[in-house]
C-alpha positions as CSV (number, residue, x, y, z in Angstrom):
1,M,-10.9,16.6,-26.4
2,L,-12.5,14.0,-24.3
3,H,-16.0,14.7,-25.0
4,N,-18.0,16.0,-28.2
5,E,-20.9,17.3,-26.2
6,V,-20.9,19.1,-22.7
7,I,-23.7,20.0,-20.3
8,A,-22.3,22.9,-18.2
9,I,-23.5,22.9,-14.9
10,L,-23.4,26.6,-13.0
11,D,-22.8,25.7,-9.2
12,F,-24.5,28.2,-7.2
13,G,-23.1,26.6,-4.0
14,S,-25.4,23.5,-3.7
15,Q,-24.2,20.6,-1.8
16,Y,-25.6,18.5,-4.3
17,A,-23.6,20.0,-7.3
18,Q,-21.3,16.9,-7.8
19,L,-24.4,14.8,-7.6
20,I,-25.9,16.6,-10.4
21,A,-22.7,16.1,-12.6
22,R,-22.7,12.4,-11.9
23,R,-26.4,12.1,-12.5
24,V,-25.9,13.8,-16.2
25,R,-22.8,11.5,-17.1
26,E,-24.8,8.5,-15.7
27,A,-27.2,9.2,-18.4
28,G,-24.5,9.4,-21.0
29,V,-23.5,12.9,-21.3
30,Y,-20.3,14.5,-20.2
31,S,-21.1,17.3,-17.7
32,E,-18.5,20.0,-16.2
33,L,-19.0,22.1,-13.0
34,V,-18.4,25.9,-13.7
35,R,-18.4,28.9,-11.7
36,P,-21.8,30.7,-11.5
37,D,-19.9,34.0,-12.7
38,I,-18.4,32.4,-15.7
39,T,-18.2,34.5,-18.7
40,L,-20.0,34.2,-22.0
41,D,-16.9,33.8,-23.6
42,Q,-15.5,31.0,-21.6
43,L,-19.1,29.2,-21.9
44,R,-18.9,29.8,-25.6
45,K,-15.4,27.9,-25.6
46,L,-17.1,25.1,-23.9
47,N,-19.9,24.9,-26.6
48,P,-22.3,23.4,-24.3
49,K,-25.2,21.4,-25.5
50,G,-27.2,22.7,-22.4
51,L,-26.6,24.4,-18.9
52,I,-27.8,23.5,-15.5
53,F,-28.3,26.1,-12.6
54,S,-27.6,24.3,-9.3
55,G,-29.5,25.0,-6.2
56,G,-27.9,26.8,-3.5
57,P,-28.2,27.8,0.4
58,A,-28.6,32.1,-0.8
59,S,-31.7,33.7,-1.2
60,V,-31.8,35.1,-4.7
61,Y,-33.2,38.5,-3.4
62,E,-30.3,39.0,-0.9
63,P,-27.4,41.4,-1.7
64,G,-24.4,39.4,-2.5
65,A,-26.3,36.4,-3.5
66,P,-24.5,34.5,-6.4
67,K,-25.8,35.5,-9.7
68,C,-24.8,34.7,-13.3
69,D,-24.5,36.8,-16.3
70,P,-28.0,38.0,-17.3
71,R,-27.4,37.8,-21.0
72,I,-26.6,33.8,-20.4
73,F,-30.1,33.0,-22.3
74,E,-28.5,34.6,-25.5
75,L,-26.6,31.8,-25.9
76,G,-29.5,30.1,-27.4
77,V,-28.9,26.6,-25.4
78,P,-31.6,24.9,-23.1
79,V,-31.0,25.7,-19.4
80,L,-32.7,23.7,-16.5
81,G,-32.9,25.5,-13.1
82,I,-32.7,23.5,-10.0
83,C,-34.2,25.2,-6.6
84,Y,-32.3,28.3,-6.5
85,G,-31.2,27.8,-10.1
86,M,-35.1,28.0,-10.9
87,Q,-35.5,31.1,-9.0
88,I,-32.6,33.0,-10.5
89,G,-33.6,32.0,-13.9
90,A,-37.1,33.0,-13.4
91,Q,-35.8,36.1,-11.6
92,L,-33.8,37.0,-14.6
93,L,-36.7,36.5,-17.0
94,G,-39.3,38.7,-14.9
95,G,-40.2,36.5,-12.2
96,Q,-40.9,37.4,-8.5
97,V,-39.2,35.3,-5.8
98,K,-40.0,35.8,-2.2
99,P,-40.1,33.6,1.1
100,A,-42.6,30.8,0.6
101,S,-45.3,31.0,3.4
102,A,-44.6,27.4,4.1
103,R,-41.2,26.0,4.0
104,E,-41.1,22.8,2.4
105,Y,-38.5,20.0,3.3
106,G,-38.5,16.4,2.7
107,R,-40.5,14.2,0.4
108,T,-43.8,15.6,-1.0
109,K,-46.6,14.7,-3.5
110,L,-45.9,16.2,-7.3
111,T,-48.6,16.4,-9.5
112,V,-47.9,16.8,-13.4
113,I,-50.4,19.7,-14.6
114,E,-49.0,20.3,-18.4
115,N,-48.2,17.6,-20.9
116,D,-44.3,18.7,-21.4
117,A,-41.0,17.4,-22.6
118,L,-39.6,17.8,-19.4
119,V,-42.0,15.5,-17.4
120,K,-42.7,13.3,-20.5
121,T,-43.4,9.6,-19.4
122,L,-43.7,10.9,-15.7
123,P,-46.9,9.6,-13.9
124,Q,-49.4,12.3,-13.1
125,E,-48.7,12.0,-9.4
126,T,-45.1,11.2,-8.0
127,T,-42.8,11.9,-5.3
128,A,-40.2,14.7,-5.2
129,W,-37.6,15.8,-2.6
130,M,-38.0,19.7,-1.6
131,S,-35.5,21.5,0.4
132,H,-36.5,25.4,0.2
133,G,-37.7,28.5,1.9
134,D,-38.2,30.7,-1.0
135,Q,-40.3,30.0,-4.1
136,I,-41.5,31.7,-7.3
137,H,-44.3,34.2,-5.9
138,E,-45.8,35.2,-9.1
139,L,-45.1,33.4,-12.6
140,P,-44.9,36.0,-15.5
141,D,-47.3,35.5,-18.5
142,D,-44.1,34.1,-20.3
143,F,-44.2,30.9,-18.3
144,I,-46.3,27.9,-18.2
145,A,-46.8,26.1,-15.0
146,I,-45.9,22.2,-15.5
147,A,-46.0,20.6,-12.0
148,K,-47.2,21.9,-8.5
149,T,-47.2,20.3,-4.9
150,P,-49.7,21.0,-2.0
151,T,-47.7,24.4,-1.0
152,C,-45.9,25.0,-4.4
153,P,-48.0,25.9,-7.4
154,Y,-45.1,26.5,-9.4
155,A,-42.9,23.1,-8.6
156,A,-41.9,22.8,-12.3
157,A,-42.3,25.2,-15.2
158,R,-41.1,26.7,-18.5
159,H,-40.5,29.7,-20.4
160,R,-43.1,30.0,-23.4
161,T,-40.3,31.3,-26.0
162,R,-36.9,30.8,-24.5
163,P,-35.4,27.4,-23.5
164,F,-35.6,27.8,-19.7
165,Y,-37.0,25.1,-17.5
166,G,-37.1,25.2,-13.8
167,V,-37.8,22.7,-10.9
168,Q,-38.1,23.7,-7.4
169,F,-37.5,20.5,-6.1
170,H,-34.5,18.2,-6.3
171,P,-34.3,15.5,-9.0
172,E,-30.6,14.7,-8.4
173,V,-31.1,13.1,-5.1
174,T,-32.5,9.2,-4.4
175,H,-35.3,10.6,-2.3
176,T,-37.0,12.1,-5.8
177,P,-37.6,8.0,-7.3
178,R,-38.1,9.5,-10.9
179,G,-35.4,12.2,-10.9
180,E,-33.6,10.3,-13.7
181,T,-36.2,10.6,-15.8
182,I,-36.2,14.6,-15.7
183,F,-32.7,14.6,-16.3
184,R,-33.2,12.0,-19.3
185,N,-35.9,14.4,-20.7
186,F,-33.8,17.5,-20.4
187,L,-31.0,15.8,-22.0
188,Y,-32.4,13.9,-24.9
189,E,-35.9,15.5,-25.4
190,I,-34.6,19.3,-25.0
191,C,-31.0,19.2,-25.8
192,H,-31.3,16.6,-28.4
193,C,-27.9,14.9,-26.8
194,S,-26.6,11.8,-28.6
195,G,-25.3,10.2,-25.2
196,K,-21.9,9.1,-26.4
197,W,-20.2,9.6,-22.8
198,T,-19.2,5.9,-21.9
199,M,-16.4,4.8,-20.3
200,G,-15.5,2.6,-23.3
201,N,-15.3,5.8,-25.5
202,F,-13.3,7.7,-22.6
203,V,-10.6,4.9,-22.6
204,E,-10.6,5.2,-26.4
205,Q,-10.3,9.2,-26.5
206,A,-7.9,9.0,-23.2
207,V,-5.4,6.8,-25.0
208,A,-5.4,9.1,-27.8
209,T,-4.8,12.2,-25.7
210,I,-1.8,10.5,-23.5
211,R,-0.1,9.5,-26.9
212,Q,-0.4,12.9,-28.2
213,Q,0.8,14.6,-24.9
214,V,3.8,12.4,-24.2
215,G,5.3,11.7,-27.8
216,S,8.1,9.3,-27.5
217,N,9.0,10.7,-24.0
218,K,9.1,8.4,-20.7
219,V,6.5,8.7,-18.0
220,I,7.1,7.7,-14.5
221,C,4.0,6.9,-12.3
222,G,4.4,6.7,-8.4
223,L,2.2,3.6,-7.6
224,S,0.5,3.2,-4.3
225,G,-1.4,0.0,-4.7
226,G,-4.5,2.1,-4.4
227,V,-7.6,2.5,-7.2
228,D,-6.6,6.0,-8.7
229,S,-2.9,5.6,-9.2
230,S,-3.2,1.7,-10.3
231,V,-5.8,2.6,-13.0
232,A,-3.8,5.8,-14.1
233,A,-0.8,3.4,-14.6
234,A,-2.9,0.7,-16.3
235,L,-4.5,3.2,-18.8
236,I,-1.1,5.0,-19.5
237,H,0.5,1.7,-19.9
238,K,-2.3,1.0,-22.6
239,A,-1.5,4.1,-24.4
240,I,2.2,4.0,-24.4
241,G,3.6,0.7,-23.2
242,E,7.2,0.5,-22.6
243,Q,7.9,4.0,-22.2
244,L,6.0,4.0,-18.7
245,V,7.8,3.3,-15.8
246,C,6.4,2.6,-12.3
247,I,8.0,3.2,-9.1
248,F,6.6,1.4,-6.0
249,V,8.1,2.9,-2.5
250,D,7.6,0.4,0.4
251,N,7.5,2.5,3.1
252,G,7.1,-0.3,5.8
253,L,3.7,1.0,6.6
254,L,1.8,-1.2,4.2
255,R,-0.9,-3.9,4.7
256,K,-0.1,-7.3,4.4
257,H,0.9,-8.7,1.1
258,E,0.4,-5.4,-0.4
259,Q,3.7,-5.5,-2.3
260,Q,3.1,-8.6,-3.6
261,L,-0.3,-7.6,-5.0
262,V,1.1,-4.5,-6.9
263,E,4.1,-6.7,-8.1
264,N,2.1,-9.5,-9.4
265,T,-0.6,-7.2,-10.9
266,F,1.7,-4.5,-12.6
267,R,5.0,-6.8,-13.3
268,G,3.3,-10.0,-13.7
269,H,0.1,-9.5,-15.7
270,F,0.7,-6.0,-17.2
271,K,4.2,-6.6,-17.8
272,I,5.0,-3.1,-16.6
273,D,8.4,-1.7,-16.0
274,L,8.0,-1.9,-12.1
275,R,10.8,-0.7,-10.0
276,L,10.5,-1.6,-6.4
277,H,12.2,0.7,-3.6
278,D,12.4,-0.6,0.0
279,A,12.6,2.3,2.1
280,S,11.1,0.9,5.1
281,Q,14.0,1.2,7.4
282,A,14.6,4.8,6.7
283,F,10.9,5.4,7.2
284,L,10.8,3.6,10.6
285,Q,14.1,5.1,11.8
286,H,12.6,8.8,11.4
287,L,9.2,7.8,13.0
288,R,10.9,6.6,16.0
289,G,9.4,7.8,19.0
290,V,7.2,10.3,17.3
291,T,3.7,10.3,18.5
292,D,2.0,13.6,17.0
293,P,0.0,12.5,13.9
294,Q,0.8,15.6,11.7
295,E,4.4,14.8,12.7
296,K,4.1,11.7,11.6
297,R,2.4,12.9,8.0
298,K,4.9,15.2,7.7
299,I,7.8,12.7,8.1
300,I,6.3,10.5,6.1
301,G,5.8,12.8,3.3
302,A,9.2,14.2,3.2
303,Q,10.6,10.4,3.3
304,F,8.6,9.6,0.6
305,I,9.6,12.5,-1.8
306,E,13.3,11.3,-0.8
307,A,12.9,7.9,-1.9
308,F,10.9,8.7,-5.0
309,K,13.7,11.0,-6.0
310,R,16.3,8.6,-5.4
311,E,14.7,6.0,-7.6
312,A,13.6,8.6,-10.3
313,A,17.3,9.7,-10.7
314,N,17.8,5.9,-12.0
315,I,15.6,6.3,-14.9
316,H,16.8,8.6,-17.7
317,D,15.2,10.8,-20.5
318,V,12.0,11.0,-18.2
319,R,9.8,14.2,-18.7
320,F,6.3,13.5,-17.5
321,L,5.1,12.2,-13.9
322,A,1.9,10.7,-13.9
323,Q,-0.8,11.1,-11.2
324,G,-4.2,9.7,-10.3
325,T,-5.8,13.0,-9.9
326,L,-9.7,12.8,-9.8
327,Y,-12.3,15.3,-10.6
328,P,-13.5,15.8,-6.9
329,D,-9.7,16.6,-6.2
330,V,-10.0,19.2,-8.8
331,I,-13.1,20.8,-7.7
332,E,-12.2,20.8,-3.9
333,S,-8.8,22.4,-4.4
334,G,-11.2,25.4,-5.3
335,H,-9.6,25.9,-9.0
336,G,-11.1,23.3,-10.9
337,Y,-13.9,25.2,-12.3
338,A,-13.8,25.8,-16.2
339,G,-12.2,29.5,-16.8
340,T,-10.1,29.4,-13.6
341,A,-6.4,28.7,-13.3
342,A,-5.9,24.9,-12.9
343,N,-4.2,25.1,-9.4
344,I,-4.8,21.4,-8.6
345,K,-4.6,19.8,-5.2
346,L,-1.3,17.5,-5.2
347,H,-2.0,13.7,-4.9
348,H,-0.9,12.7,-1.5
349,N,1.7,10.2,-2.6
350,V,3.4,12.6,-4.8
351,G,2.9,15.9,-3.0
352,G,5.6,18.5,-4.2
353,L,7.2,16.1,-6.9
354,P,6.4,17.7,-10.1
355,E,8.1,21.1,-8.8
356,Q,11.1,19.3,-7.2
357,L,11.7,17.3,-10.1
358,G,10.6,19.7,-12.9
359,F,8.4,17.0,-14.5
360,E,5.1,17.8,-16.6
361,L,2.1,16.2,-15.3
362,V,0.1,13.6,-16.9
363,E,-3.4,13.3,-15.3
364,P,-5.7,11.1,-17.3
365,L,-8.4,10.6,-14.8
366,R,-8.5,14.3,-13.6
367,N,-12.3,14.7,-15.3
368,L,-13.5,11.5,-13.5
369,F,-15.5,10.7,-10.4
370,K,-14.6,7.5,-8.2
371,D,-17.1,5.4,-9.8
372,E,-16.4,5.9,-13.5
373,V,-12.5,5.3,-12.3
374,R,-13.5,2.0,-10.7
375,K,-15.5,1.0,-14.4
376,V,-12.4,2.1,-16.3
377,G,-10.3,-0.3,-14.3
378,E,-12.3,-3.0,-14.9
379,M,-12.4,-2.3,-18.6
380,L,-8.7,-2.3,-18.4
381,G,-8.6,-5.6,-16.7
382,L,-7.2,-4.7,-13.2
383,P,-8.2,-7.4,-10.5
384,E,-11.2,-7.0,-8.5
385,E,-9.3,-6.4,-5.2
386,I,-7.5,-3.4,-6.7
387,V,-10.5,-1.7,-8.5
388,W,-13.1,-2.2,-5.5
389,R,-10.2,-1.6,-3.0
390,H,-11.4,0.8,0.3
391,P,-9.6,3.9,0.4
392,F,-6.0,3.6,2.1
393,P,-4.5,6.7,3.6
394,G,-1.2,8.1,2.3
395,P,0.6,7.7,5.3
396,G,-0.5,4.1,5.6
397,L,-0.6,2.2,9.0
398,A,1.2,5.2,10.4
399,V,-2.4,6.9,11.1
400,R,-4.1,3.7,12.3
401,I,-1.5,3.0,15.0
402,I,-2.1,5.6,17.6
403,G,1.2,6.4,19.5
404,E,4.6,5.5,18.6
405,I,5.4,3.2,15.5
406,T,7.3,-0.1,16.0
407,E,8.1,-3.2,13.8
408,E,6.1,-5.2,16.7
409,R,3.2,-2.7,16.8
410,L,3.2,-2.7,13.0
411,K,3.0,-6.6,13.1
412,I,-0.1,-6.6,15.4
413,L,-1.9,-4.3,13.4
414,R,-1.3,-6.2,10.0
415,D,-2.4,-9.5,11.4
416,A,-5.4,-7.9,13.0
417,D,-6.3,-6.0,9.8
418,E,-6.1,-9.0,7.6
419,I,-8.5,-11.0,9.7
420,V,-11.1,-7.9,9.5
421,I,-10.8,-7.9,5.9
422,E,-11.0,-11.6,5.3
423,E,-14.0,-12.0,7.2
424,L,-15.8,-9.0,5.5
425,Y,-15.2,-10.8,1.9
426,A,-16.3,-14.1,3.7
427,N,-19.6,-12.9,4.4
428,H,-20.1,-10.5,1.4
429,L,-19.8,-7.2,2.9
430,Y,-16.7,-5.6,1.6
431,R,-18.4,-4.2,-1.6
432,K,-21.4,-3.1,0.5
433,T,-19.3,-1.2,3.2
434,A,-17.0,2.1,1.7
435,Q,-14.4,1.7,4.4
436,V,-13.4,-0.9,6.9
437,F,-10.3,-1.2,8.9
438,A,-8.4,-2.2,12.4
439,V,-6.8,0.8,14.7
440,L,-4.3,-0.2,17.2
441,L,-4.8,1.8,20.4
442,P,-1.9,3.1,22.6
443,I,-3.5,1.5,25.8
444,G,-3.0,-2.1,27.5
445,T,-6.0,-3.4,29.3
446,V,-6.2,-6.5,31.7
447,G,-7.9,-9.9,30.4
448,V,-7.6,-13.3,31.3
449,M,-5.7,-15.6,28.6
450,G,-5.8,-19.3,29.7
451,D,-5.6,-19.1,33.5
452,A,-3.0,-16.2,33.8
453,R,-4.1,-12.5,33.9
454,S,-2.9,-10.5,30.4
455,Y,-2.0,-6.9,30.0
456,D,-2.4,-6.4,26.3
457,S,-3.5,-4.1,23.3
458,V,-6.7,-3.1,22.2
459,I,-7.9,-3.2,18.7
460,A,-10.8,-0.9,17.3
461,I,-12.7,-1.9,14.2
462,R,-13.9,1.0,12.3
463,A,-16.3,0.4,9.5
464,V,-18.5,3.1,7.6
465,E,-20.9,3.2,4.7
466,S,-20.5,6.7,2.6
467,Q,-21.6,8.1,-0.6
468,D,-18.9,10.8,-0.9
469,F,-16.7,10.4,2.3
470,M,-17.6,14.1,3.3
471,T,-20.2,12.5,5.7
472,A,-20.3,9.0,6.9
473,D,-22.5,6.8,8.9
474,W,-21.1,3.8,11.0
475,A,-21.7,0.4,9.3
476,R,-24.2,-2.1,10.5
477,I,-22.1,-5.1,10.4
478,P,-24.0,-8.3,11.9
479,Y,-23.1,-9.2,15.3
480,D,-22.1,-12.7,14.5
481,V,-19.6,-11.5,11.7
482,L,-18.2,-8.8,14.5
483,A,-18.1,-11.7,17.0
484,T,-15.9,-13.8,14.6
485,M,-13.5,-11.3,13.8
486,S,-13.3,-10.4,17.8
487,N,-12.6,-14.1,18.6
488,R,-10.3,-14.5,15.6
489,I,-8.1,-11.5,16.4
490,I,-7.7,-12.4,20.1
491,N,-6.9,-15.8,19.4
492,E,-4.9,-15.5,16.6
493,V,-3.1,-11.9,17.1
494,R,-0.2,-12.5,19.5
495,G,-0.6,-9.3,22.0
496,V,-4.2,-8.6,21.7
497,N,-6.7,-9.2,24.5
498,R,-9.7,-6.8,23.7
499,V,-11.7,-5.7,20.5
500,V,-14.0,-2.7,20.5
501,Y,-16.4,-1.5,17.4
502,D,-16.3,2.3,16.7
503,I,-20.0,3.5,16.4
504,S,-19.2,7.6,15.6
505,T,-20.5,9.0,12.7
506,K,-18.9,11.8,10.5
507,P,-19.2,14.5,11.3
508,P,-18.3,15.1,14.4
509,A,-15.6,12.1,14.1
510,T,-13.5,11.7,11.3
511,I,-13.2,8.1,9.3
512,E,-9.7,7.7,10.3
513,W,-8.7,8.1,13.7
514,E,-5.5,10.3,13.2
């Protein structure tokens, strides 16, 4: 058990459900998302210190709207309802929910009208973020209003005798500047949590759990050089030392110096048994002439499994395979909620391997969000360029070269990409952006190099800002930095005479080009 106290969050379909979970964890308490129809028995097994009902897009009075077990209050633990969660809780306790006369959306003034534990230390007037078309029409006598807005008389309320609290606004979003205070009040003043969820405690407990699961057996880990697999490897190595063997497959589609970085970090610094498997020629041979993005992905996935299996066959007495699965992977697979079958989305680097090799899985990061994983990486002493590395696709540069993959085109992209990243670091922009990379386009354009006309390739620079990668905005990199990137690429990378900047948002565009 990686935690001694849990806040269970019933997810009624909110786009902010993961954000609620992260806010609770940031306040020092472990949180877990669960289905709204979770049974009381399943909830009792979790032994939660409190429950949070999330928001959701439905109306509580519509047929088919998500509901929870009406006996949920029999658990006797405090409940915080947010937006739809407030409405469903109030409805279960006798309140009436109807469409609001004025739909509230955006920032609004919140006035505290009752001195209560939930709003402790909040100023009488503050700002809150609203997003609702329904609201509680009539509060039963069993309820006390705590706060109001100009159009919502029950913006926050609590039940007189049961530990149910509700807020009509969204304390989890940054637009509610004192939302963190509301979470802390709920966790510490109302649920009386002790706040032991820290990454230091997590590492300690995870090490004990890994040792217990693995015993004296060997574990192999497919290293990609990315954040997740690197942190998983470092954590498992801390737990079981020489019982861990890492396999790094060079598919020929890596960034410049990628292999050296992985080798220096894991073999040099951590003294981990690292097996390098150079399969670059096999990958490039199978990709020859292929231009369809999905076909590229399939070939790379199949070749990776073959290469990994060849290397794994040389390691004896292996029972476990380590994966860097994270909590969002678990949730987004649709099966990550407590009380449902654990059918986890496979990590892009080892898809299909557990079944093919008959290994049991070790997934030490499966309860963590990305920001928590980075903190663990720092605590374990991983270098900054790995811990804060921007996401890199499983198929590597193959999906950043539009069209055919050749050695020559790979060299052009590697050299251009290195310049982009160098300039980001030089201008202190790497940590301020979510993902930045170069793309090689399958077109030649006319240019003048020296006194002669040239007909060379085009490099596109893609830079985005994003919290969760579900949506992304293009990064406003200063013009002078873009100018330096462009000048350096055109002058230093043979075969490029034009650089363009991608200013598309996601959606409708994706972050990667393929």
